[in-house]
N, C-alpha and C positions, 0 to 999 in steps of 0.2 A: 909344753912352749920353751922354747931355752930362753933361759931371762940374760937380759942385757948387762954386759960389765958395768961396773961401777963406773959415774962419769968422772973425768979427771979434774982437774980443778980448771983450766981452761975454759973446759964443757960447762962447767957451772957458772962460769963468768959471762960466758959468753950468752948461756940462758937469763942471767941476771940482768945483762943488759939489755936484753932482748925485750923481758918485760916491764921493765924500767921505760925504754926508749918508747913503746905505744901507747898511745893516749886512752886513758880510762874512758869508759863511754859517759860516768858522771863528770869527768874534768871535759870530755868535749861539750857537753850538754851546757856547761858553766860557761865556758868559752864563749859558746855560741851564743847564750844570754847578755855576756858584756857586751861580745858585738853589736846587738841589737840594742843596746842601753846606749853605747855608743853612738849609733844611728839615730836614737830616738831626739838624745839629749846631746847632740854637738854643738851647740849653742852655749851649752852650761860649761863652767869651769870643773873638767873631770880631771880627777886624780890619780892618777898609777897605781897608786898605794891602795885605792879604795876599790878597784876594779879587782885588783887581785885578792884583796881581803873577802868580795864577795863571792869569788871563785874558790875562797878557801883554799889559797896557795900563796906562796913566799914570794913577794915582786917578781924576784928572780925567774922562779918555775914559770910563774903565769908569763912573764914575757916570752918564756922559751918557749912553752905549749903552744901560744899564740903563733907566733912566728914558723914554729912548726906544721900549723893547720892552715895559715894563710899565706906562707910567702915574707909578711914583713910585720915590724912590729908595731903594738897595739899604739906608741906613739906616730907611728909614723902614718898610718893606716887612718886616724884621726885627723891628720893636717890633711892628708890626702881629700879625705871627706870635705873639710872644710873649704879648703881652695873649691874643690868638684861646684859645690852650692854658692861660693861666693862668684865664681863663673856666671851661674844662673844670672845672679842677683844683678852681675853690672853688666852683663847683657843687657837685661831690662832697663836699664839705665840707673838703677838704682845709686845713691850718693856711696862715694869711698868710703866713708866714717858710719853710714850707715850699715854697709855691707860688714866693714869690721866689724863690729858689735854683736850684727846678726849671726853671723857663723863663729862668734865665740872667742875672737880677741880682743883684748881689753886695752891693746895701744895701737893706733894705726901705724904707727913705725915699725914695729913687729911684725903685725900685718902683710903692709906693705913690702917689708923685706923677705920675710917669707914666701909672698905672691910669686915675687920676681924668682927668687931661688927655682921656685917649682916652675914655672912657666916660661920664663926668661921674658917677660914682660910686666912693667911696675904696673899697677892697677889703672892708673890714669892711662898707661899705655895699650895696656887689652882694651880697656873703655872708648878709649877712640878709634884703634882698630877696628871693633864689632861695630861701634855707630857709625863707621862709615860704609860697612857691609851691608847694612840695614836700610842707609837710604839710597 
């Protein structure tokens, strides 16, 4: 069997980058666990540094791997999940203040601002619109 010629510097670099770019099975499992954690404890104060530490990654690397796996950053994922849960509560007629704290926001002003940016409606407008649809 003829031996292959030694790899060039560029071929070695491409191999190195390809191996770094792939998600290791352990990292994949840890990121999935952190996503499950966010889904279960979305109403708690979840810190990005704590998620990264639990996944044994730097904050930067954690965000990069999470984004590669799910297409969005962990912070964006958590925000989207909280807004989705808030929509359900508001449709059920829960108060805006109750909904705000239930989904993990500590300030009604912040919640209202994030909700409006995400949905195009203030929480009150959203609630009125969906209440009139139910009647």
